[in-house]
C-alpha positions in Angstrom: 31.8 -55.1 54.5 34.8 -54.9 52.3 34.5 -58.8 51.9 30.9 -58.5 51.2 32.0 -55.9 48.3 34.6 -58.3 47.2 31.7 -61.0 46.6 29.7 -58.7 45.2 32.4 -57.7 42.7 33.4 -61.3 42.0 29.8 -62.1 41.3 29.3 -59.3 39.0 32.4 -60.2 37.0 31.5 -63.9 36.7 28.0 -63.0 35.6 29.3 -60.0 33.0 31.9 -63.1 31.7 29.0 -65.5 31.2 27.3 -62.8 29.2 30.3 -62.0 26.9 30.9 -65.8 26.2 27.3 -66.1 25.3 27.5 -62.9 22.8 30.6 -64.1 21.3 29.1 -67.7 20.5 28.9 -67.6 16.7 25.0 -67.2 15.3 25.3 -70.2 12.7 25.5 -74.0 13.3 25.0 -77.0 11.2 23.4 -78.6 13.8 20.1 -76.5 13.7 19.9 -77.3 9.8 18.9 -73.6 9.1 20.8 -70.3 8.1 19.4 -66.5 8.7 19.6 -64.8 5.4 19.2 -60.9 5.7 17.7 -59.3 2.9 16.0 -56.2 1.4 12.6 -56.0 -0.4 13.8 -55.7 -4.2 10.9 -56.6 -6.5 10.8 -58.8 -8.3 14.1 -60.6 -7.0 12.7 -60.1 -3.1 9.4 -59.4 -2.3 6.5 -60.5 -0.2 3.4 -62.9 -1.5 -0.4 -62.5 -1.0 1.1 -64.6 2.3 3.4 -61.9 3.2 5.9 -64.6 3.1 9.3 -63.4 1.3 9.4 -64.8 -2.3 11.0 -63.7 -5.7 13.4 -64.8 -8.3 16.7 -64.2 -5.4 14.7 -66.3 -3.1 14.3 -69.3 -5.1 17.5 -69.4 -6.4 19.1 -69.0 -2.8 16.5 -71.8 -1.5 18.3 -74.1 -4.3 21.7 -73.1 -3.4 21.2 -73.7 0.4 19.2 -77.0 -0.5 22.3 -78.6 -2.0 24.2 -78.2 1.5 21.5 -79.0 3.6 20.3 -76.1 4.9 17.2 -74.4 5.3 17.1 -70.4 4.8 15.2 -68.1 7.1 14.8 -65.0 5.4 14.7 -61.7 7.3 13.4 -58.6 5.1 14.8 -55.7 6.2 15.5 -51.9 5.4 18.8 -51.5 3.9 21.1 -50.0 6.4 19.4 -52.5 9.2 20.2 -55.7 7.1 23.7 -54.3 6.7 23.7 -53.9 10.7 22.2 -57.4 11.3 25.2 -59.2 9.5 27.5 -56.9 11.2 26.0 -57.6 14.6 25.6 -61.3 13.5 21.8 -61.2 13.8 21.6 -62.7 10.4 24.4 -65.3 9.1 24.8 -63.7 5.7 23.3 -61.1 3.3 21.9 -61.4 -0.5 21.8 -60.1 -2.9 24.3 -57.6 -2.3 26.9 -55.6 -4.9 30.3 -54.9 -4.1 31.8 -51.6 -3.2 35.1 -50.2 -1.6 33.2 -49.6 1.4 31.7 -52.8 1.6 34.8 -54.5 0.9 36.1 -53.3 4.5 32.8 -54.5 6.0 32.4 -57.9 4.7 33.5 -61.3 3.2 32.1 -61.7 -0.4 31.6 -65.2 -2.0 34.4 -64.9 -4.8 31.5 -66.6 -7.6 28.5 -64.3 -8.1 25.3 -65.1 -6.5 23.2 -63.4 -9.6 23.9 -61.4 -12.6 21.6 -58.4 -12.9 21.2 -56.0 -16.0 21.7 -52.2 -15.4 19.2 -50.4 -17.6 17.8 -46.8 -18.0 14.2 -45.7 -16.8 11.9 -43.1 -18.5 8.3 -42.0 -17.8 6.1 -44.0 -20.1 5.1 -41.8 -22.9 8.0 -39.3 -22.8 9.9 -38.5 -26.0 13.8 -38.3 -26.2 15.8 -37.2 -28.6 18.8 -39.0 -30.2 18.7 -42.2 -28.7 21.5 -43.8 -30.8 22.8 -47.1 -29.2 25.2 -44.9 -26.9 25.0 -43.4 -23.9 25.3 -39.7 -25.3 21.7 -39.0 -25.2 22.4 -39.2 -21.5 24.5 -35.6 -21.5 22.8 -32.6 -19.8 19.9 -34.5 -18.2 18.8 -35.0 -14.7 19.6 -38.9 -13.6 18.2 -40.2 -10.3 20.7 -43.7 -9.2 20.8 -45.4 -6.1 23.2 -43.8 -3.7 27.0 -45.5 -3.6 25.8 -47.9 -6.4 28.3 -47.9 -9.6 26.6 -48.3 -13.0 29.2 -48.5 -15.2 32.8 -47.1 -16.0 31.2 -45.1 -18.9 28.4 -43.6 -17.2 30.6 -42.8 -14.3 33.0 -41.2 -16.3 30.3 -38.9 -17.6 29.2 -38.1 -13.8 32.6 -37.3 -12.8 32.9 -35.4 -16.3 29.7 -33.2 -15.2 27.9 -34.4 -18.4 25.1 -35.6 -16.1 23.6 -34.6 -13.1 22.9 -37.2 -10.5 20.4 -37.2 -7.9 20.7 -39.9 -5.2 18.0 -42.2 -3.7 18.1 -44.4 -0.7 15.4 -46.8 -1.9 13.9 -48.0 -5.5 10.5 -46.4 -4.1 12.2 -43.3 -3.6 14.1 -43.4 -7.0 10.8 -44.1 -9.0 9.1 -41.1 -6.9 11.8 -38.7 -8.1 11.4 -40.2 -11.6 7.3 -39.9 -11.5 7.1 -37.0 -10.1 9.2 -35.3 -13.0 12.4 -33.8 -10.5 14.5 -35.6 -12.5 14.2 -36.9 -16.7 15.8 -40.4 -16.3 16.6 -43.4 -13.9 19.1 -45.7 -13.7 18.5 -48.9 -12.1 18.4 -53.1 -12.2 16.1 -54.1 -14.7 13.1 -55.4 -13.3 12.8 -53.2 -10.3 10.1 -50.8 -12.2 7.6 -53.6 -12.7 5.5 -53.0 -9.1 5.5 -48.9 -10.7 4.1 -50.3 -14.4 1.0 -49.0 -15.7 0.1 -45.8 -17.5 2.5 -43.0 -17.2 4.6 -45.4 -15.2 8.3 -46.2 -15.4 9.4 -48.3 -18.5 12.8 -49.3 -19.6 14.6 -47.8 -22.8 16.2 -50.5 -24.6 19.8 -49.4 -24.3 21.5 -51.8 -21.4 23.9 -49.7 -19.9 25.8 -52.9 -17.9 25.7 -56.1 -16.0 26.5 -55.8 -12.2 27.1 -58.9 -10.1 25.1 -59.6 -6.7 27.1 -61.6 -4.3 26.5 -63.2 -0.7 28.1 -62.0 2.0 28.9 -62.3 5.5 30.9 -60.3 8.4 34.7 -60.8 8.5 34.1 -61.8 12.6 31.5 -64.3 12.1 32.6 -67.9 13.0 31.1 -70.0 10.2 33.0 -73.1 10.6 33.6 -73.8 6.6 30.2 -72.2 5.6 31.5 -70.1 3.3 33.7 -73.0 1.4 30.1 -74.9 1.1 28.5 -71.9 -0.5 31.2 -71.2 -3.1 30.9 -75.4 -4.0 27.1 -74.9 -4.4 27.2 -71.9 -6.7 30.2 -73.8 -8.7 27.7 -76.7 -9.0 24.7 -74.5 -10.1 26.8 -72.5 -12.2 28.2 -75.9 -14.1 24.5 -77.3 -14.1 23.3 -74.2 -15.9 26.6 -74.4 -18.7 25.5 -78.2 -19.0 21.5 -77.4 -20.0 
């Protein structure tokens, strides 16, 4: 009976070891010629076309980048938290575009060069009248403003928030943010230029022509991922694309 138990335990331990070995294998392999890219629907940068295929400005740029290192990107559109988890669990190899925050710096390895530069702007409901828009952010004082949670906008704006000059209502997604604006729950919204376009039309969001700042978006992967030089290749491709733009 004890011998049978020992044999069962040995077989069970062997099976568990095999499972653990399989689980720890890197998700990325140059032999596959592809790379799994987690992303979030973020029109017009990441969206779905009429064929329900992932497309958009960020997708086009990512395709150009990975072509330079002979990889075919497989885009995986997910809700934000699930996209983050997919990289942490190595169900995806990288995530893009992603903004850096202090919290995310502890979770991910970011490219040193930005993947994209995006303008941060102020949105208002079309037709809404504002007083004293003088080219500075002083017109924001005393207003209720929607902002995506955990996303910094600019040093000046963040200081106004810290000083209590602006009341912030957080949103967890762009649709939620735009709904807050359109329903009159806030006076204005702060976000990335272009993200209002799917909501455009009569009485819909429009940009106030006063840019707040420019935000750098990056490519990131998990610290625990074993990518055999992948990030070095991505960095090289980003540099090459940057030099090409500068030379045009």
